[in-house]
DRENROKE-812307 format. One record per residue (C-alpha): residue in one letter; x, y, z. Coordinates in pm, whole numbers, plus 50000, padded with zeros to 5 digits. Layout:
# residues N
(site "a" (X Y Z))
...
END
This chain:
# residues 283
(site "m" (74491 45746 57846))
(site "d" (74791 45552 57632))
(site "a" (74733 45483 57250))
(site "t" (74910 45137 57297))
(site "f" (74732 45074 57555))
(site "l" (74403 45104 57407))
(site "n" (74524 44957 57062))
(site "h" (74728 44705 57147))
(site "t" (74712 44564 57578))
(site "l" (74376 44605 57624))
(site "p" (74265 44410 57321))
(site "g" (74524 44107 57423))
(site "i" (74404 44145 57777))
(site "a" (74089 44072 57608))
(site "a" (74166 43843 57392))
(site "l" (74297 43622 57621))
(site "m" (74056 43599 57884))
(site "l" (73784 43515 57613))
(site "y" (73980 43248 57511))
(site "l" (74049 43133 57798))
(site "i" (73714 43096 57888))
(site "s" (73626 42947 57561))
(site "s" (73822 42660 57713))
(site "a" (73731 42674 58016))
(site "f" (73402 42548 57839))
(site "l" (73513 42250 57596))
(site "w" (73700 42121 57919))
(site "h" (73430 42139 58219))
(site "a" (73205 41959 57917))
(site "a" (73478 41703 57877))
(site "i" (73451 41653 58150))
(site "d" (73068 41641 58237))
(site "r" (72901 41335 58231))
(site "p" (72774 41277 57848))
(site "t" (72407 41377 57754))
(site "t" (72413 41308 57388))
(site "k" (72069 41151 57356))
(site "r" (71886 41456 57566))
(site "n" (72065 41711 57424))
(site "g" (72045 41579 57075))
(site "e" (72441 41596 57006))
(site "g" (72544 41379 56779))
(site "n" (72881 41340 56611))
(site "h" (73004 41614 56883))
(site "g" (73059 41446 57182))
(site "g" (72969 41503 57542))
(site "l" (72926 41878 57307))
(site "s" (72595 42021 57319))
(site "r" (72493 42248 57040))
(site "k" (72381 42518 57251))
(site "r" (72770 42490 57424))
(site "l" (72922 42506 57128))
(site "v" (72747 42792 56970))
(site "l" (72818 43025 57281))
(site "t" (73190 42860 57304))
(site "g" (73229 42957 56904))
(site "v" (73097 43280 57031))
(site "i" (73311 43371 57326))
(site "a" (73642 43235 57069))
(site "l" (73479 43416 56799))
(site "t" (73481 43737 57017))
(site "g" (73820 43652 57181))
(site "a" (73993 43630 56817))
(site "v" (73822 43979 56665))
(site "a" (73967 44147 56958))
(site "h" (74317 43965 56924))
(site "l" (74254 44104 56545))
(site "i" (74285 44451 56656))
(site "m" (74568 44354 56914))
(site "l" (74778 44235 56600))
(site "h" (74680 44539 56334))
(site "g" (74863 44772 56641))
(site "s" (75156 44552 56623))
(site "a" (75189 44308 56390))
(site "f" (75004 44470 56048))
(site "s" (75046 44804 55891))
(site "s" (74947 44911 55558))
(site "n" (75328 44841 55439))
(site "a" (75513 44631 55661))
(site "l" (75518 44337 55892))
(site "n" (75640 44269 56222))
(site "f" (75729 43938 56225))
(site "s" (75960 43842 56530))
(site "f" (75949 43594 56675))
(site "f" (75663 43658 56955))
(site "n" (75480 43814 56732))
(site "s" (75484 43498 56443))
(site "l" (75332 43311 56723))
(site "s" (75087 43533 56801))
(site "v" (74937 43535 56450))
(site "t" (74962 43173 56398))
(site "a" (74774 43104 56669))
(site "w" (74461 43378 56585))
(site "f" (74489 43207 56195))
(site "t" (74414 42825 56404))
(site "v" (74136 42974 56567))
(site "l" (74015 43185 56262))
(site "l" (74045 42849 56051))
(site "l" (73948 42583 56332))
(site "l" (73625 42870 56384))
(site "v" (73510 42866 56045))
(site "v" (73526 42467 55963))
(site "s" (73351 42445 56279))
(site "l" (73048 42545 56052))
(site "g" (73101 42242 55913))
(site "r" (73281 41956 56052))
(site "p" (73272 41898 56457))
(site "v" (73631 42032 56492))
(site "l" (73562 42222 56757))
(site "t" (73698 42007 57017))
(site "l" (74074 42099 56941))
(site "g" (74005 42418 57083))
(site "l" (74001 42167 57421))
(site "i" (74415 42236 57287))
(site "v" (74449 42547 57082))
(site "f" (74241 42776 57264))
(site "p" (74450 42828 57603))
(site "a" (74772 42759 57359))
(site "t" (74694 43077 57166))
(site "a" (74606 43256 57484))
(site "a" (74897 43170 57535))
(site "m" (75090 43301 57221))
(site "t" (74862 43655 57328))
(site "g" (75005 43673 57645))
(site "l" (75438 43628 57552))
(site "a" (75323 43875 57254))
(site "l" (75110 44142 57509))
(site "i" (75484 44093 57719))
(site "f" (75768 44053 57491))
(site "s" (75611 44338 57249))
(site "d" (75875 44503 56981))
(site "s" (75751 44797 56766))
(site "q" (76046 44727 56522))
(site "a" (75881 44631 56157))
(site "l" (75984 44457 55858))
(site "s" (75908 44631 55504))
(site "v" (75771 44379 55289))
(site "e" (75689 44366 54887))
(site "p" (75352 44299 54850))
(site "q" (75402 43991 54634))
(site "l" (75569 43858 54924))
(site "q" (75309 43898 55160))
(site "w" (75133 43625 54973))
(site "h" (75362 43420 55003))
(site "v" (75417 43509 55441))
(site "l" (75008 43504 55418))
(site "i" (74987 43127 55256))
(site "s" (75271 43013 55489))
(site "v" (75109 43081 55777))
(site "v" (74776 42968 55677))
(site "a" (74945 42626 55573))
(site "y" (75077 42669 55926))
(site "a" (74793 42725 56107))
(site "l" (74601 42463 55898))
(site "l" (74876 42206 56031))
(site "t" (74877 42315 56371))
(site "m" (74482 42224 56348))
(site "a" (74619 41869 56188))
(site "a" (74845 41812 56469))
(site "v" (74631 41854 56754))
(site "q" (74372 41698 56572))
(site "s" (74603 41349 56532))
(site "i" (74740 41370 56917))
(site "l" (74313 41337 56975))
(site "v" (74265 41126 56745))
(site "s" (74560 40902 56898))
(site "l" (74465 40924 57237))
(site "q" (74100 40852 57191))
(site "d" (74246 40503 56982))
(site "k" (74464 40425 57288))
(site "r" (74124 40461 57490))
(site "l" (73960 40259 57360))
(site "r" (74217 40007 57228))
(site "a" (74186 39972 57651))
(site "h" (73798 39977 57679))
(site "r" (73837 40314 57865))
(site "p" (73588 40543 57667))
(site "g" (73551 40738 58001))
(site "g" (73710 41133 58055))
(site "l" (73812 41351 57768))
(site "v" (73729 41104 57464))
(site "r" (73372 41126 57577))
(site "a" (73400 41471 57446))
(site "l" (73544 41357 57119))
(site "p" (73276 41303 56767))
(site "s" (73341 40896 56689))
(site "l" (73682 40746 56597))
(site "k" (73543 40737 56234))
(site "l" (73459 41030 56220))
(site "m" (73772 41211 56401))
(site "e" (73981 41003 56104))
(site "q" (73798 41168 55848))
(site "v" (73835 41515 55960))
(site "l" (74168 41471 56053))
(site "l" (74267 41327 55662))
(site "q" (74066 41629 55538))
(site "l" (74306 41859 55738))
(site "l" (74645 41636 55578))
(site "i" (74488 41709 55236))
(site "a" (74437 42120 55313))
(site "s" (74806 42158 55517))
(site "f" (74944 41947 55167))
(site "l" (74790 42122 54936))
(site "l" (74909 42514 55123))
(site "l" (75201 42423 55167))
(site "i" (75307 42312 54823))
(site "l" (75185 42654 54745))
(site "a" (75376 42833 55047))
(site "l" (75728 42666 54843))
(site "v" (75609 42751 54489))
(site "t" (75515 43108 54586))
(site "g" (75874 43115 54806))
(site "v" (76028 43021 54448))
(site "i" (75828 43278 54238))
(site "f" (75914 43571 54483))
(site "l" (76220 43479 54694))
(site "d" (76525 43468 54464))
(site "d" (76807 43305 54723))
(site "l" (76540 43062 54869))
(site "f" (76834 42824 54858))
(site "a" (77060 43103 55019))
(site "q" (77222 42960 55376))
(site "r" (76955 43193 55580))
(site "l" (76690 43023 55452))
(site "v" (76840 42700 55329))
(site "h" (76718 42589 55660))
(site "k" (76388 42630 55686))
(site "t" (76328 42513 55272))
(site "a" (76488 42159 55349))
(site "l" (76306 42160 55657))
(site "s" (75899 42297 55480))
(site "i" (76018 41988 55143))
(site "l" (76113 41668 55434))
(site "a" (75785 41815 55598))
(site "l" (75626 41812 55280))
(site "v" (75766 41487 55164))
(site "l" (75611 41329 55516))
(site "l" (75213 41413 55439))
(site "a" (75304 41320 55084))
(site "a" (75368 40983 55259))
(site "l" (75104 40942 55540))
(site "l" (74840 41048 55221))
(site "i" (75013 40771 55009))
(site "g" (75029 40484 55312))
(site "h" (74689 40572 55337))
(site "y" (74556 40548 55068))
(site "r" (74749 40250 54921))
(site "f" (74801 40053 55222))
(site "g" (74596 40173 55546))
(site "w" (74801 40354 55781))
(site "r" (74596 40557 56063))
(site "g" (74610 40601 56412))
(site "q" (74891 40581 56593))
(site "k" (75107 40534 56239))
(site "a" (74955 40857 56089))
(site "a" (74955 41056 56435))
(site "k" (75320 41003 56478))
(site "m" (75395 41111 56119))
(site "t" (75118 41447 56120))
(site "l" (75360 41478 56483))
(site "g" (75595 41434 56283))
(site "a" (75570 41674 56000))
(site "y" (75478 41952 56211))
(site "i" (75785 41982 56464))
(site "a" (75990 42012 56109))
(site "l" (75757 42300 55949))
(site "v" (75802 42474 56333))
(site "l" (76183 42390 56399))
(site "g" (76193 42539 56004))
(site "y" (76023 42855 56051))
(site "f" (76043 42920 56463))
(site "g" (76298 42756 56589))
(site "s" (76506 42961 56316))
(site "k" (76335 43277 56480))
(site "f" (76421 43187 56822))
(site "v" (76744 43111 56757))
(site "k" (76834 43395 56584))
(site "e" (76600 43637 56787))
(site "l" (76643 43534 57144))
(site "l" (76990 43347 57188))
(site "l" (77242 43482 56898))
(site "s" (77099 43859 56953))
(site "s" (77095 43815 57335))
END
């Protein structure tokens, strides 16, 4: 059997299926009747502890299969293949990994309602549009790339969390707490988790920009200036949001909109430019 199929395609298909199964578990809980008092679910809304553990194990298995796929397509000892679809896949993998790690201490696994199916889609696209051309990267620059990807992953989690907080806030204000909302923790706890994700994203984004200044001589060159400018814009929006929260009590819809604004700026700065360069201009 072809080695590429065993080392890349087969693990990718397995990861895709496992992410979809994890999504199905969470969505089933979201539309099922809450049984908090009987199952002792506490701060996890309509998700029982048993269901959470099973979902986490399935998603973790998917992440392992996903990593095997990425090892053959995106990573090697002295090169990185961060083409457009590989970059999406790598960022999605880090997002799932961080989600699973953070969920050990905080009730954030409900983010998998959006993160898991999105990651399945990114995995599928990376399988379909695989690119074997790798790019050699200096070891110091690899640290910058890694920190940047983790910052993207954290802000992705914050963006998804902000969407859920916005939906939950609207439903509770309209006195319609059914459906997806009953699978979520309390609004107060959801906002606390969002704040923690925003702080972590802000700090990692600062570190990414600092390592960029240190390891990239042409950070403000023409080919990188748009990435740098949009990353700084995302950082400014996050800083304004955090200051506004602590000084003026910004929360709810305002916090969600600013979080999504920062996320969109960061996505446009990196993935937008790669999309134009690799998929539009190269065709």
